[in-house]
C-alpha positions in Angstrom: -80.3 129.1 80.0 -83.6 127.4 80.5 -85.0 126.7 84.0 -87.2 123.8 85.0 -90.6 125.0 86.1 -93.2 122.6 87.6 -96.6 123.2 85.9 -98.6 121.0 88.3 -98.6 122.8 91.7 -100.7 120.1 93.2 -98.1 117.4 92.7 -98.3 114.7 95.4 -95.8 112.0 96.2 -97.8 108.7 95.8 -95.3 107.0 98.1 -95.9 109.4 101.0 -97.4 107.7 104.0 -99.8 109.5 106.2 -99.4 109.3 110.0 -102.7 108.5 111.8 -103.9 111.1 114.2 -104.0 110.4 118.0 -100.9 108.3 118.2 -98.7 110.8 120.0 -99.0 112.8 123.3 -96.8 115.5 124.6 -95.9 115.3 128.3 -97.0 118.5 130.0 -94.1 118.2 132.5 -91.0 117.4 130.4 -92.4 118.1 126.9 -91.3 114.7 125.6 -93.3 113.3 122.7 -94.7 110.0 123.7 -96.1 107.1 121.6 -99.6 106.7 123.0 -99.8 102.9 122.9 -96.6 102.7 124.8 -97.8 105.4 127.2 -101.0 103.4 127.9 -98.9 100.3 128.5 -97.1 102.2 131.2 -100.3 103.1 133.0 -100.2 106.6 131.3 -97.1 107.5 133.2 -94.3 109.3 131.3 -91.2 107.1 131.3 -88.9 110.1 131.2 -90.1 112.2 134.1 -92.8 110.0 135.7 -95.6 112.5 135.1 -99.0 110.9 135.8 -101.4 111.7 133.1 -105.1 112.0 133.9 -106.9 108.8 133.0 -110.5 107.5 132.7 -112.0 105.6 135.7 -111.7 102.2 133.9 -107.9 102.4 134.3 -108.3 102.4 138.1 -110.8 99.5 137.9 -108.3 97.5 136.0 -105.4 98.6 138.2 -106.9 98.1 141.6 -109.5 95.3 141.4 -108.8 91.7 140.7 -109.9 90.8 137.1 -113.5 89.9 136.9 -114.3 90.6 140.5 -115.9 94.0 140.0 -119.7 94.5 140.4 -121.0 98.1 139.5 -123.2 99.7 142.2 -125.7 102.6 142.0 -125.2 103.2 138.3 -128.9 104.2 137.8 -128.6 107.5 139.7 -129.1 110.6 137.5 -128.6 114.3 138.2 -131.7 116.6 138.1 -131.8 120.3 137.2 -133.4 121.4 140.5 -132.8 125.1 139.9 -133.5 125.2 136.2 -130.0 126.6 136.0 -129.0 128.5 132.9 -125.8 130.4 132.1 -123.9 130.1 128.8 -125.5 126.7 128.5 -128.4 125.1 130.3 -127.5 122.6 133.0 -129.6 120.0 131.2 -127.6 120.6 128.0 -124.3 120.3 130.0 -125.5 117.0 131.5 -126.5 115.7 128.0 -123.1 116.6 126.6 -121.2 115.1 129.5 -123.2 111.8 129.2 -122.5 111.6 125.5 -118.8 112.4 125.9 -118.1 109.9 128.7 -120.8 107.3 128.3 -121.5 107.6 132.0 -124.5 108.8 134.0 -122.5 111.2 136.3 -119.0 112.0 137.6 -118.5 108.8 139.8 -118.6 105.0 139.5 -118.9 102.7 142.5 -117.8 99.0 142.5 -117.9 96.0 144.9 -114.8 93.9 144.2 -111.7 92.3 145.5 -108.1 93.7 145.7 -105.6 90.9 146.0 -108.5 88.8 147.3 -109.6 91.3 149.9 -113.2 92.6 149.5 -113.4 96.4 149.1 -115.9 99.1 148.0 -114.2 101.3 145.4 -115.5 104.6 144.1 -113.8 106.5 141.2 -114.4 110.0 140.2 -114.4 111.1 136.5 -112.9 114.5 135.8 -114.1 114.3 132.2 -117.7 114.6 133.5 -118.2 118.4 134.1 -114.8 118.6 135.8 -115.6 115.8 138.2 -117.8 118.2 140.0 -119.7 117.0 143.1 -123.4 117.3 142.8 -126.3 115.4 144.3 -125.5 112.1 142.5 -121.8 112.1 143.5 -122.8 112.9 147.1 -125.5 110.2 147.2 -123.2 107.6 145.5 -120.4 108.3 148.0 -122.9 108.1 150.9 -124.3 104.8 149.7 -120.8 103.4 149.1 -119.8 104.3 152.7 -122.9 102.6 154.1 -122.3 99.5 151.9 -118.7 99.3 153.2 -120.0 99.6 156.7 -122.6 96.8 156.2 -120.0 94.5 154.7 -117.3 95.6 157.2 -114.8 96.1 154.4 -112.5 99.0 153.5 -113.8 101.9 151.4 -111.4 103.3 148.7 -112.1 106.5 146.8 -110.1 107.8 143.8 -110.7 111.6 143.9 -110.5 113.8 140.8 -112.6 116.9 141.0 -112.8 120.7 140.5 -115.1 120.9 143.5 -118.8 121.3 144.2 -121.2 121.6 141.2 -122.3 125.2 141.1 -125.3 124.3 138.8 -126.9 122.6 141.8 -126.3 125.5 144.2 -126.7 124.8 147.9 -127.7 121.2 147.1 -124.2 120.5 146.0 -122.7 122.2 149.0 -124.9 120.0 151.3 -123.1 116.9 149.9 -120.0 118.0 152.0 -122.0 117.6 155.2 -123.8 114.5 154.0 -120.6 112.5 153.1 -118.6 113.8 156.1 -121.4 112.6 158.4 -121.4 109.2 156.9 -117.7 108.9 157.2 -117.8 109.9 160.8 -120.3 107.0 161.5 -118.1 104.7 159.4 -115.0 105.6 161.4 -116.8 105.3 164.7 -117.7 101.7 163.8 -114.1 100.9 162.9 -114.3 101.3 159.2 -111.1 101.9 157.1 -111.3 104.7 154.5 -108.4 105.3 152.1 -108.8 108.2 149.6 -106.4 108.4 146.6 -106.0 112.0 145.6 -105.2 112.4 141.8 -104.8 115.4 139.6 -106.7 117.6 140.3 -108.4 117.3 143.7 -109.8 120.7 144.7 -112.7 122.6 146.1 -115.5 120.9 148.1 -114.0 117.4 147.5 -110.8 118.4 149.3 -112.9 120.2 151.9 -114.8 117.0 152.7 -114.1 113.3 152.0 -110.8 114.0 150.2 -109.1 114.9 153.5 -111.0 112.6 155.9 -109.1 109.4 155.2 -107.5 107.2 157.8 -104.6 107.0 155.4 -104.4 109.6 152.7 -102.6 108.6 149.5 -101.8 110.8 146.5 -100.3 110.3 143.0 -97.1 112.1 142.2 -97.4 115.7 141.1 -101.2 115.9 141.7 -102.8 119.3 142.3 -104.5 119.2 145.7 -106.1 122.1 147.5 -109.2 124.1 148.1 -108.9 127.3 146.1 -106.6 127.3 143.1 -103.1 128.7 143.4 -103.9 131.7 141.1 -106.8 132.7 143.3 -104.7 132.4 146.5 -101.9 134.4 144.9 -104.3 137.2 144.0 -105.9 137.1 147.5 -102.7 137.3 149.5 -100.8 139.4 147.0 -97.6 137.3 147.3 -95.8 134.8 145.2 -96.4 131.2 146.3 -93.6 128.6 147.1 -92.4 126.4 144.4 -94.5 123.3 144.0 -97.3 124.8 146.1 -100.4 122.6 146.3 -98.7 119.7 144.6 -98.7 116.3 146.4 -95.0 116.5 147.3 -95.5 119.9 149.0 -98.5 118.5 150.9 -96.6 115.5 152.0 -93.8 117.7 153.4 -96.4 119.8 155.3 -98.2 116.7 156.7 -101.5 117.0 154.8 -101.1 113.6 153.2 -99.5 110.3 154.3 -97.9 108.7 151.2 -97.2 109.5 147.5 -97.8 106.3 145.5 -97.1 105.8 141.8 -99.7 103.9 139.8 -97.4 100.9 139.3 -97.1 100.4 143.1 -100.7 101.5 144.1 -102.4 98.1 144.3 -99.6 96.5 146.4 -99.4 99.5 148.7 -103.1 99.5 149.4 -103.1 95.7 149.9 -100.4 96.0 152.5 -102.2 98.8 154.3 -105.4 96.8 154.4 -103.5 93.8 155.8 -102.0 95.9 158.5 -105.0 97.9 159.5 -108.0 95.6 159.1 
């Protein structure tokens, strides 16, 4: 009996079609495999479990501001290496990498625009820029945005996404908590409306300052919101944490936030709040 033996081990099927990379995403919540173009059409929200993926700031610009109404503000601010910080990488190298990766100058963008015809000042944090960390530029941008909203007598909206204060700037980054909180106190005293939108994640110094100082605090579903991370808290207290601890649903139940709003409803929800409160 003779057996067939393939001599060419590198045989390739000329009809085989290659699948382009980057067309599929796996939902971290339900593990469903999602077709990326369809996911993006759905505002990067899983249509199976409603998990809200992290998105770039431009998504919120398109989502919240009327088309063509946005005017960028303060986009020439740039972080400096005050402390000549050096760890595994130099701070200057980290900044260069982050700028190349995101195409942005720092971890925040500020716009003047309209939302359903209502003028607002909108700031959006970028978690892809060194974890959305709050350094001198973020603090200065938020402070200027608050002042601008006060001058125009319009609401101030801030989409939060951050790991906290930027350790590479030391005490200078921590001073941004006091700086922004003081500006918000003045803004509130003069009747200003501030609505923060907490997205995944909002932690550290951002939560400890402007993230929790809103007149109405909104959050996306399932967002991680807290000061220290759950792992650190568990190690500190030596106890297991409640299910869903530090997620937006848990914080709503405990009274830390006012509403959980999905992206598809966010613009109309904010528009309604502005109509009622301004």
